C-alpha positions as CSV (number, residue, x, y, z in Angstrom):
1,M,27.0,1.1,-36.3
2,S,27.2,2.0,-32.6
3,L,24.1,3.4,-30.9
4,Q,24.0,7.1,-29.9
5,P,21.7,8.8,-27.3
6,D,19.0,10.9,-28.9
7,I,17.9,13.2,-26.1
8,P,15.0,15.5,-26.8
9,A,16.4,19.1,-27.0
10,W,13.8,20.5,-24.7
11,V,14.8,18.2,-21.9
12,K,18.2,19.9,-21.6
13,D,16.5,23.2,-20.7
14,A,13.8,21.7,-18.5
15,V,13.3,22.1,-14.7
16,F,10.8,19.5,-13.6
17,Y,8.3,19.6,-10.8
18,Q,7.0,16.2,-9.5
19,I,3.4,16.2,-8.3
20,F,1.6,13.5,-6.3
21,P,-1.9,14.4,-7.4
22,D,-3.9,13.3,-4.3
23,R,-1.8,15.6,-2.1
24,F,-1.1,18.7,-4.2
25,A,-4.3,20.7,-4.6
26,R,-8.0,20.2,-4.9
27,S,-10.6,22.0,-6.9
28,W,-14.2,22.4,-5.9
29,R,-15.1,22.2,-9.6
30,I,-14.8,18.4,-9.2
31,P,-17.4,16.8,-7.0
32,K,-16.0,14.9,-4.0
33,P,-17.2,11.8,-2.2
34,N,-17.9,12.1,1.5
35,N,-15.2,10.0,3.1
36,L,-12.1,12.0,2.4
37,E,-9.4,12.7,5.0
38,P,-9.2,16.3,6.2
39,W,-6.6,18.1,4.1
40,D,-4.6,19.4,7.1
41,E,-4.5,16.2,9.1
42,P,-1.6,13.6,8.9
43,P,-1.9,11.5,5.8
44,T,-2.5,7.7,6.0
45,G,-1.4,4.9,3.8
46,Q,-4.9,4.2,2.4
47,G,-6.8,7.4,2.9
48,Y,-7.6,9.9,0.1
49,K,-7.1,13.7,0.5
50,G,-9.0,14.5,-2.7
51,G,-6.3,16.4,-4.7
52,D,-7.1,16.5,-8.4
53,L,-5.9,17.7,-11.7
54,L,-8.0,20.9,-11.8
55,G,-6.4,21.8,-8.5
56,I,-3.1,21.7,-10.3
57,V,-4.5,23.9,-13.1
58,E,-5.6,26.4,-10.4
59,R,-2.1,26.4,-8.9
60,L,-0.1,26.8,-12.1
61,D,0.8,30.4,-11.0
62,H,2.8,28.9,-8.2
63,L,4.8,26.7,-10.6
64,T,5.3,29.7,-12.9
65,E,6.6,31.8,-10.0
66,L,8.9,29.0,-9.0
67,G,10.3,28.8,-12.5
68,V,9.7,25.2,-13.4
69,N,8.7,24.4,-17.0
70,A,7.9,20.7,-16.9
71,I,5.6,18.6,-14.7
72,Y,6.0,15.0,-13.8
73,L,2.7,13.5,-12.6
74,N,2.6,10.4,-10.5
75,P,0.0,7.9,-11.9
76,V,-3.4,9.4,-12.9
77,F,-5.2,6.4,-14.2
78,Q,-8.2,4.9,-12.5
79,S,-7.1,2.9,-9.4
80,A,-8.2,1.9,-6.0
81,C,-5.3,3.5,-4.1
82,N,-4.2,7.0,-3.4
83,H,-0.9,6.6,-5.2
84,R,-2.6,5.0,-8.2
85,Y,0.1,2.4,-9.0
86,H,-2.6,-0.2,-8.9
87,T,-4.1,0.5,-12.3
88,H,-7.7,-0.5,-13.0
89,D,-8.2,1.2,-16.4
90,Y,-5.3,2.6,-18.5
91,Y,-7.7,4.6,-20.7
92,Q,-9.5,6.4,-17.9
93,V,-8.2,9.1,-15.7
94,D,-9.3,8.4,-12.1
95,P,-12.7,10.1,-11.4
96,L,-11.3,11.5,-8.1
97,L,-8.8,13.4,-10.2
98,G,-11.5,14.7,-12.5
99,G,-11.5,12.2,-15.3
100,N,-10.1,12.5,-18.8
101,E,-11.3,16.0,-19.5
102,A,-9.5,17.3,-16.4
103,L,-6.2,15.9,-17.7
104,R,-6.9,17.5,-21.1
105,E,-7.5,20.8,-19.4
106,L,-4.3,20.5,-17.4
107,I,-2.2,19.7,-20.5
108,K,-3.7,22.6,-22.4
109,A,-3.2,25.0,-19.5
110,A,0.4,23.9,-19.1
111,Q,1.1,24.2,-22.8
112,A,-0.2,27.7,-22.8
113,R,2.5,28.5,-20.2
114,G,5.2,26.7,-22.1
115,M,5.2,23.7,-19.7
116,R,5.7,20.1,-20.6
117,V,3.7,17.2,-19.0
118,M,5.1,13.7,-18.4
119,L,2.9,10.8,-17.2
120,D,3.8,7.8,-15.1
121,G,3.5,4.5,-16.9
122,V,2.9,1.4,-14.8
123,F,3.3,-1.4,-17.3
124,N,4.9,-4.2,-15.3
125,H,1.8,-5.0,-13.3
126,A,-1.9,-4.1,-13.1
127,S,-4.2,-4.6,-10.1
128,R,-6.8,-7.0,-8.8
129,G,-9.4,-4.6,-10.2
130,F,-8.0,-4.6,-13.7
131,F,-10.7,-6.1,-16.0
132,Q,-8.8,-9.0,-17.5
133,F,-7.4,-10.1,-14.1
134,S,-10.9,-9.7,-12.5
135,D,-12.2,-12.0,-15.3
136,I,-9.6,-14.7,-14.2
137,L,-10.8,-14.3,-10.6
138,E,-14.4,-14.9,-11.7
139,N,-13.9,-17.6,-14.2
140,G,-10.7,-19.4,-13.1
141,P,-9.1,-21.6,-15.8
142,H,-12.0,-20.8,-18.2
143,S,-11.1,-17.1,-18.5
144,A,-10.4,-15.9,-22.0
145,W,-7.5,-13.7,-20.5
146,L,-5.7,-16.5,-18.7
147,D,-2.4,-16.0,-20.4
148,W,-2.3,-12.2,-19.8
149,F,-0.9,-13.0,-16.4
150,I,1.4,-15.7,-14.9
151,I,-0.9,-18.2,-13.2
152,Q,1.0,-20.8,-11.2
153,D,-1.7,-22.9,-9.6
154,W,-5.3,-23.0,-8.4
155,P,-7.2,-21.6,-6.6
156,L,-6.0,-18.0,-6.7
157,S,-6.0,-16.2,-3.4
158,P,-5.9,-12.4,-4.2
159,Y,-6.7,-11.3,-0.6
160,D,-6.0,-14.0,2.0
161,G,-2.3,-13.8,2.9
162,D,-2.5,-17.1,4.8
163,K,-2.9,-18.9,1.5
164,P,-0.5,-18.9,-1.6
165,A,-1.5,-16.3,-4.1
166,N,-0.7,-18.8,-6.9
167,Y,0.1,-16.0,-9.4
168,A,3.1,-13.9,-10.1
169,S,3.0,-10.4,-8.7
170,W,5.4,-7.5,-8.1
171,W,7.6,-8.4,-5.2
172,D,5.0,-10.9,-4.0
173,N,2.4,-8.1,-3.5
174,R,-0.8,-9.9,-4.5
175,A,-2.5,-6.5,-5.0
176,L,-0.2,-6.1,-8.1
177,P,-0.5,-9.1,-10.5
178,K,2.3,-9.1,-13.0
179,F,1.6,-8.9,-16.7
180,N,2.8,-11.7,-18.9
181,T,4.7,-9.5,-21.4
182,D,5.9,-12.6,-23.3
183,N,2.3,-12.7,-24.6
184,P,2.2,-10.6,-27.9
185,Q,-1.3,-9.5,-27.1
186,V,-0.2,-8.0,-23.8
187,R,2.7,-6.3,-25.4
188,E,0.5,-4.8,-28.0
189,F,-2.0,-3.7,-25.4
190,L,0.7,-1.8,-23.5
191,M,2.2,-0.3,-26.6
192,Q,-1.1,1.1,-27.7
193,I,-1.6,2.7,-24.3
194,A,1.7,4.5,-24.6
195,E,0.8,5.7,-28.1
196,F,-2.8,6.8,-27.2
197,W,-1.8,9.3,-24.5
198,L,0.9,10.8,-26.7
199,R,-1.3,11.1,-29.8
200,E,-4.7,12.0,-28.3
201,Y,-3.6,14.1,-25.3
202,E,-0.2,15.4,-26.4
203,I,1.7,14.4,-23.3
204,D,5.5,14.9,-23.6
205,G,6.8,11.7,-22.2
206,W,6.7,8.7,-20.0
207,R,8.3,7.9,-16.7
208,L,8.3,4.1,-16.5
209,D,7.7,2.3,-13.2
210,V,10.1,-0.6,-12.3
211,P,11.1,-1.3,-16.0
212,E,13.8,-3.8,-15.0
213,E,11.0,-6.1,-13.9
214,I,10.0,-6.5,-17.6
215,T,12.5,-9.0,-19.0
216,T,10.8,-9.9,-22.3
217,P,13.5,-9.5,-25.0
218,G,13.0,-6.4,-27.2
219,F,10.1,-5.0,-25.1
220,W,11.6,-1.6,-24.3
221,E,13.3,-1.3,-27.7
222,E,9.9,-1.6,-29.3
223,F,8.4,0.8,-26.8
224,R,11.0,3.4,-27.7
225,R,10.5,2.9,-31.5
226,R,6.7,3.3,-31.2
227,V,6.7,6.2,-28.8
228,R,9.1,8.1,-30.9
229,A,7.2,7.3,-34.1
230,V,4.2,9.1,-32.5
231,K,6.2,11.9,-30.9
232,P,9.8,12.3,-32.0
233,D,10.7,14.4,-29.0
234,A,9.0,12.4,-26.3
235,Y,11.1,11.9,-23.2
236,I,11.4,8.4,-21.8
237,V,12.6,8.0,-18.2
238,G,13.1,4.6,-16.5
239,E,12.9,4.1,-12.7
240,I,16.2,2.5,-12.2
241,W,18.0,3.4,-9.0
242,T,21.5,1.9,-9.8
243,P,24.1,2.7,-12.5
244,A,22.3,2.0,-15.8
245,A,24.6,2.7,-18.8
246,D,23.2,-0.3,-20.7
247,W,19.8,1.3,-20.6
248,L,21.0,4.6,-22.0
249,R,22.7,3.6,-25.3
250,G,20.0,5.1,-27.4
251,D,17.7,2.1,-28.0
252,R,15.6,2.2,-24.8
253,F,15.5,5.1,-22.4
254,D,16.7,8.8,-22.5
255,A,17.2,8.9,-18.8
256,V,16.9,7.1,-15.5
257,M,15.7,8.6,-12.2
258,N,19.3,9.4,-11.2
259,Y,19.5,8.2,-7.7
260,V,23.2,7.6,-8.1
261,F,23.4,11.5,-8.3
262,T,21.0,11.7,-5.4
263,E,23.1,9.4,-3.2
264,A,26.3,11.4,-3.8
265,I,25.0,14.9,-3.1
266,I,23.1,13.8,0.0
267,A,26.1,12.1,1.4
268,F,28.2,15.3,0.8
269,A,25.6,18.0,1.8
270,A,24.1,16.2,4.8
271,G,27.1,14.2,6.0
272,D,26.5,12.5,9.3
273,R,23.2,14.3,9.8
274,V,21.6,11.5,7.7
275,A,19.0,9.6,9.7
276,P,19.9,5.9,8.8
277,S,16.4,4.6,9.7
278,L,14.8,6.8,7.0
279,I,17.0,5.4,4.2
280,E,16.9,1.7,5.4
281,G,15.4,-0.5,2.8
282,R,15.7,2.0,0.0
283,A,17.8,1.1,-3.1
284,Y,20.3,4.0,-2.6
285,K,22.8,4.5,0.1
286,P,23.3,8.2,0.9
287,Y,25.2,7.3,4.1
288,P,27.8,7.6,5.6
289,G,28.8,11.2,4.9
290,I,31.6,11.9,2.5
291,D,34.2,14.7,2.1
292,A,34.7,16.8,-1.0
293,A,37.4,14.6,-2.5
294,E,35.1,11.5,-2.4
295,F,32.2,13.6,-3.7
296,G,34.3,14.7,-6.6
297,H,35.4,11.2,-7.3
298,R,31.8,10.0,-7.4
299,I,30.6,12.8,-9.6
300,Q,33.4,12.2,-12.1
301,K,32.6,8.5,-12.2
302,L,29.0,9.4,-12.9
303,L,30.0,11.8,-15.7
304,D,32.2,9.1,-17.2
305,L,29.5,6.4,-16.9
306,Y,26.9,8.0,-19.1
307,G,28.9,10.2,-21.5
308,W,28.1,13.8,-22.1
309,E,25.0,13.6,-24.3
310,A,23.3,11.1,-22.0
311,T,24.3,13.1,-18.9
312,L,22.5,16.2,-20.4
313,G,19.3,14.1,-20.4
314,Q,19.4,12.6,-16.9
315,F,16.5,13.1,-14.5
316,N,18.3,14.5,-11.5
317,L,16.3,14.4,-8.2
318,L,16.9,14.9,-4.5
319,D,13.8,13.1,-3.2
320,S,10.6,11.6,-4.5
321,H,7.4,9.8,-3.5
322,D,9.6,6.7,-3.0
323,T,11.9,8.3,-0.4
324,S,11.7,10.4,2.7
325,R,12.0,14.1,2.1
326,L,15.5,15.4,2.1
327,T,15.0,17.7,5.1
328,S,13.7,14.6,7.0
329,I,16.7,12.6,5.9
330,A,18.9,15.4,7.1
331,R,17.1,15.6,10.5
332,G,15.4,18.9,9.7
333,D,18.5,20.6,8.4
334,K,17.4,23.0,5.6
335,A,21.0,24.0,4.8
336,T,21.3,20.5,3.4
337,L,18.4,21.1,1.1
338,R,19.8,24.5,0.0
339,L,23.2,23.1,-0.7
340,A,21.9,20.0,-2.6
341,T,19.5,22.2,-4.6
342,L,22.3,24.6,-5.6
343,F,24.3,21.7,-6.9
344,Q,21.3,20.1,-8.6
345,M,20.5,23.3,-10.5
346,C,24.1,23.9,-11.6
347,Y,24.7,20.3,-12.7
348,P,24.1,18.9,-16.3
349,G,20.8,17.1,-16.7
350,A,17.1,17.9,-16.0
351,P,16.6,18.8,-12.3
352,C,13.3,17.8,-10.6
353,V,11.8,19.4,-7.5
354,Y,9.5,17.2,-5.4
355,Y,6.3,19.1,-4.7
356,G,6.5,21.2,-1.6
357,D,10.2,21.0,-1.0
358,E,10.4,24.6,-2.2
359,V,8.3,25.8,0.8
360,G,9.7,23.4,3.4
361,I,6.7,21.0,3.4
362,R,6.4,18.6,6.4
363,G,8.0,15.2,6.2
364,I,8.7,12.5,8.7
365,S,9.5,14.3,12.0
366,D,10.6,11.2,14.0
367,Y,14.0,10.8,12.5
368,D,14.7,7.6,14.3
369,A,11.5,5.9,13.0
370,P,11.4,3.8,9.8
371,H,10.5,5.5,6.5
372,D,6.8,5.9,6.1
373,D,5.5,6.5,2.6
374,A,2.4,8.3,3.9
375,L,4.4,10.8,5.9
376,A,6.6,11.6,2.9
377,R,3.4,12.6,1.1
378,W,1.9,15.4,3.2
379,T,-0.5,17.7,1.5
380,M,0.7,21.0,0.1
381,P,0.2,23.7,2.8
382,W,-1.8,26.2,0.8
383,D,-3.8,27.2,3.9
384,R,-1.2,26.6,6.5
385,P,0.9,29.8,6.3
386,E,2.9,28.9,9.4
387,E,4.4,26.0,7.4
388,W,5.3,28.1,4.3
389,D,9.0,29.0,4.3
390,A,9.1,32.1,2.2
391,E,12.9,32.5,2.4
392,L,13.3,28.9,1.1
393,F,10.9,29.6,-1.7
394,A,12.9,32.7,-2.7
395,Y,16.1,30.7,-2.6
396,F,14.6,28.1,-5.0
397,Q,13.3,30.9,-7.3
398,K,16.7,32.6,-7.5
399,I,18.7,29.5,-8.3
400,I,16.1,28.2,-10.9
401,R,16.1,31.7,-12.5
402,L,19.8,31.6,-12.7
403,R,19.8,28.2,-14.4
404,H,17.3,29.6,-17.0
405,Q,19.4,32.7,-17.5
406,E,22.8,31.0,-17.9
407,P,23.1,28.6,-20.8
408,A,26.4,27.4,-19.4
409,L,24.6,25.8,-16.4
410,R,22.4,23.8,-18.8
411,H,24.8,23.0,-21.7
412,G,28.3,24.0,-20.7
413,R,31.2,21.6,-20.1
414,Y,31.8,20.5,-16.5
415,Q,35.2,20.9,-14.8
416,Q,36.2,20.1,-11.2
417,L,38.4,22.9,-9.8
418,Y,38.9,22.0,-6.1
419,A,37.9,19.2,-3.8
420,E,39.5,19.4,-0.4
421,G,38.0,19.1,3.1
422,Q,34.3,19.9,2.8
423,L,34.7,22.5,0.0
424,Y,33.9,21.4,-3.6
425,V,34.3,23.8,-6.5
426,F,33.5,23.2,-10.2
427,A,33.1,25.3,-13.3
428,R,30.5,25.3,-16.2
429,E,31.7,26.9,-19.4
430,L,30.0,27.6,-22.7
431,D,31.0,30.0,-25.5
432,G,33.6,31.8,-23.4
433,R,31.1,32.3,-20.5
434,R,32.6,30.6,-17.4
435,L,30.7,30.1,-14.1
436,I,32.3,28.8,-10.9
437,V,30.1,27.0,-8.4
438,L,31.2,26.6,-4.8
439,L,29.7,24.3,-2.2
440,N,30.8,24.3,1.4
441,S,29.2,21.5,3.5
442,S,31.5,22.3,6.6
443,E,30.4,23.8,9.9
444,K,32.9,26.6,9.3
445,A,34.0,28.9,6.5
446,E,36.3,27.3,4.0
447,T,38.9,28.9,1.7
448,A,40.3,27.7,-1.6
449,A,43.0,29.1,-3.9
450,L,41.8,28.7,-7.5
451,P,43.8,28.9,-10.7
452,W,43.4,32.4,-12.2
453,Q,44.3,34.1,-15.4
454,D,45.8,37.5,-15.5
455,K,43.3,40.3,-16.2
456,A,40.3,38.0,-15.5
457,Q,37.5,39.6,-13.6
458,S,34.9,38.0,-11.3
459,S,31.5,38.9,-9.9
460,R,29.1,37.1,-7.6
461,L,25.9,35.9,-9.2
462,F,24.3,33.9,-6.3
463,G,25.0,33.3,-2.6
464,Q,27.7,34.7,-0.4
465,V,31.4,34.4,-1.1
466,E,34.5,36.5,-0.2
467,I,36.8,36.9,-3.2
468,G,40.3,38.0,-2.5
469,P,42.6,39.8,-5.0
470,P,44.4,37.6,-7.5
471,S,48.0,36.7,-6.6
472,N,50.6,34.6,-8.4
473,G,48.0,33.1,-10.7
474,R,45.7,32.1,-7.9
475,L,42.4,33.6,-6.6
476,S,41.4,33.2,-3.0
477,V,37.7,32.5,-2.4
478,T,36.1,32.0,1.0
479,V,32.6,30.4,1.4
480,P,30.6,30.7,4.6
481,A,29.7,27.6,6.6
482,R,27.0,25.3,5.1
483,S,26.4,27.4,2.0
484,G,27.2,27.8,-1.6
485,A,27.7,30.5,-4.3
486,V,28.0,31.0,-8.0
487,V,30.6,33.4,-9.5
488,T,31.0,34.4,-13.1
489,V,34.5,35.0,-14.6
490,R,35.1,37.2,-17.6
């Protein structure tokens, strides 16, 4: 019997919001240590700003106003780094974030608003501060936990880069010792972590960090079985940047972080505005720019790659903590962000907004400099009104509201109608309700003649578009430069 994707129903109606906890909001209900960086100053690679989970609770009104109904949190477990991908204790929420009770309060507050919460699971590697690895550092070959990691030689060198580390780590980063998942005890330890947070805290899913690095046969198949046994509608997202049809057959993940989608829409919406230095070394290539025909070709290839059910479950993003912000990539051009967001919200799958994009948060301002993780993770400008783009926020609100109001944008079939020059037009249709989405990435207005049925009527739902009278079975539509629109047909 062939495998079939089993996508949780709620995911198909979700609009996610990704939060990097240290940089989003801080609550003075959580005591702070003294050596925090000032909130409004440029972030650094190792410094803490002091954002926490109760700060998110206190800003849920913002998410409600925006229209999102699901939260993806970057790692929250105890760690000695601001991004918390260096896990010390998988059963303890970092004290700087407020500890376990702060996460429980956030989840309950989100549930009261009808919001889902997905955590970040870092199961390929731990940290030098992880208890079992620390025991190896203390006791060497006498440690009881020796086979939890992949020790290659002695002595271990966890900090001195002039000496061989002598243990396997993620991409040779000795701060991140790799688990030996061939060890059944390690596998069981990791499975129980996944089950614990689903069962005891009622999280709604896992985003899985670098899952391709775990090559133990059957690991992710077992992970899915056990996660779904605890919570049948849990969402499982793998961080895989490349085409990943084999991972989405129904036995491992529901979705991947869909950077193939990201790559295509950036190349079309930004074109030659893309700053090559800001994407160098990333695992996606949103450059050089492409025209509508090539964009249409890539989107159709992506639709064919995953099939319809899996497509409806994909995690569609424009940027993240692992990339420069889209406005930085596009050299400050917010029209790129608006165009890309319009497509994202009208495309099948679960869209995800990276915190702050909706208000034009700062990014990397030197577009010819290399990508800098820290400068893609500025703090949310709650008290910097001069940085708050109210028009952009209203744009996000309107298109997210439209997605919620129109089932066709979430579930309807997808049909390309026109792809010439820099104008791309497609339709979403469900139960006789047909919406036409128009994207013009050109510097000038573009016109298309679309197929038209006699007696059909059209009206504009979003954006600006000039609609001419039907003639000879065609309808003329003109879209202003660097903009998009949504039209309904009845």
